N, C-alpha and C positions, 0 to 999 in steps of 0.2 A: 530396500523396504518400500512397499507401496502404501501410501496414505490415502484415507478416505475422509470425507467431511460430513458431519451430521449436526443438525440443530436440535434433534430430539434425543437428548441424553438425560437419563435418570440416574438413580443411585446404583442400580444393579444391571440396567440394560440400556440399549440405545437402538435407534433405527436409522437405516439408510433409505432414502427415498429418491424417486425421480432418476436423474442422470447418474447419481452416485450409485444407486442400487443397480441400475442397468449395466453400468460399467463393471461393477463387481461381479454380478451373476452372469451376464450375457457375454461380455467381452473377455473378461479374465477367467470366467467359468469357475469361480469359487463355489465350494459346496458346503453343506451343513457340516459343522464340526471343525472347519478350518479356522485358522487364526487370522484376524485382521487388526490393523492399527488405524485408529480413527482419531481425528482432531476435532476440537470444537471451535477453533478460530480465536479462542480467548486465552490460550496458553495450556490447555489440557490435551494430553495425548492418552488414548485408551487402548490397551491390549485386550481384545475380546474374542469370543468364539461365536461363529455363526450358529444360530439356533433354528432359524426358519427363513425360507426364501419364497417370496410370492411374486410370480411373473404372469399376471393376467393378460389375456389377449386384449382386453380393454381395461383402461384404468392405470393407476400408478403402480409401478413395481416397488417392492419393499424387501429389505434384508434386515431381519431381526437378529440382534446380537446380545449375548450376556457378557458383562464386563468382568474381566479377570484382574486387571491392574490399571491404575490411573497414575500418570506422572503429570505434575503441574510445573509450569514455567519453562517448558522445553523451548530452547532458542531465545530465551529472554535476553534483552539488551539493557545496558546501563544508561540509556537515554531514550527519549521519545522524540519522534520526528514527524512533522506535518509538512507536506510538500504542496504548495499552492501553485499550480502550473497551468498556463494557457494551453488548451488543446491545439494540436498542430493541424494544418490544412489536410495533410495526409494522415488519416486516423491510425494507420498501421504504425506510424512513428510514435504516436502517443502510447499506443498499446505496448510497443517495445519498451518504452520507458517504464510503464507500469510493471511489466514482467521483471525487468532487471532491478528496479527499485525494491520490489517485493523480495527478490532473492537476497539482496543485501540487507534490507530491513527498513521498513517505514510503517508508521502507525496509521496515517491518514493521508489520502490524496484528494485534494480539492481542486477540481477544474475551475479556473477563473477566466472570465471574459473581459478583455481589455478593450479600450477604444480602438485599438489597432488590430484586434483579432479578426481573422478571416473565418475561422470556425467558431460558432457560438453555441453549438449543441453537441451532445454525444449520447450514445446508447449506454446508459449506466449498467444495465444487466450484462452487456457484452464485456465491458471493462472489468466488472466484478468477476466474470468467468475467467478472464486472463489472470487476475490477481489470485484467484483460488488455485488455478493450475500451477502457477509459479510457487505458491505457498507449499503445495504438496510436493512439487518436484524438488524444492530446496530443503525438504524435511523440517519445515517450521510448523509450529502449533499456533502462531499468531497470524490472523488474517487481517490485512489492512482494510480500513473502512474507505469506501469510495463514495464521495458525496455528489450531489447534483451540481450542475453548473451554477455559478454565482458571479455577479459582476465584480470587478476589482474594487469599485467604490464600496459596494455592500460588504465585501470581504474585509476591507480595511476598517470597517466599523465594528468588527468583532473584537472582543476583549480576550486576549490571551495572557493570563496572569502568570507571573514567574516564568516567562518564556523569553528566550533569546530570539528576536525577530530580525530576519535578514532579507534583503532584496538585492537581486542581481540585475543590473541594467547596463546599458551601453553608453550612457551619458558620462561626460567628464566629471571628476570630483574626487574627493578624498575617500578612497576605497581601501579596504584591507582584505586579505584572504580569509576564507572561512576559518582556517586554523587559528589565525590571529584573533578573530572574533571569539573563538571558543576558549582561548587562553584565559585562565582565571575562573572559568565556569565550574560550577560544582558538579560532582558526579550525579548522574540522573537528570542532567539538564534537559529541559524541554526546548526544542528548537523548531521554528517555522521558517521556511524559505520560500520566497516568491520568485518565480521565473516567468518572464514575459513572453509575448507572441513573436512571430517572425519579424514584425516591424518594431519590436521593443515596446515597453510601456510608454505612454504619453508623458510629456513633461508634467502635466497636471497630476497624473497618477503617481509619479515618482515623488513629487512634492508632498502629496497627501500621505504617502507611505512614510516619508521622513518625519512628517509632523506627528505621525502616530507611533514614533519610536523605532521604526525599522532602520537598521544600520546597513549601508551599502557595502556590497562585497564584490570582489573581482574573482573571476574564474580563470584568469590567465590572459595572455596577450592575443590568443587566437579568437576569431569570431566563430562561435559555436552555434549549431542548430539548437532549437528549443529542447528537444529530447536529450541531446548530448549535454547541454548545460545543466539540465535537471538531474541527469544521472551523475554528472561530475560532482554536483553538490551533495547528493546522497552518498557517493563514494568517499568524499572528503570527510564527512562526518563519521561514516562507518570506520574508516581507517584511523581517524583521530581517536576514536573510542577504544581501539585495541592496541594502540601504540604505547 
């Protein structure tokens, strides 16, 4: 099944624009009358028929569709997950994490900048494109939200109500596995996980996180790359939810 994405969805019709329309009509060569499956990124999946295709030499291409059927909650999970991860020096590694985390299931990815971070910016649109591609490839109807970069200090002043807040760091201390932290949590638990940069969070950042109610977790005895640690956390929560 090939999925497309649209932000323009009404009660009876929807429109693909830009790259989605170009991919549909020019690359895959879909024609009027053919069936498409379109997601809205918020849990809705639509089976529709192409009613019109516009491919101007100048201007934005568009594919108009009439909605035949709508399914809600496709790929819905019994938990919500926010990953606050420091972008890696090699951006391809961070994009790899975004791709794989999207395939498993994540609601929001927040790039955070630590005192020890080497990379302090990223191209949000590019990361969003990676997330959209992974969403469609894994046949999901929920598209994770990608936020702008924010400092660790600013992030830690956010209020996450009724949320299990976890931080993975390399300092010594009383740590538990993510599964142990999840024990006793209610179904539908909201979880936020912080993953630091190549040089780990600073002692000041770790202390601030603990003072804000974040619980320290271990991801095992191996020293992991940032993207590996982040994906390990996503995987742990994903498999805990289906076990």
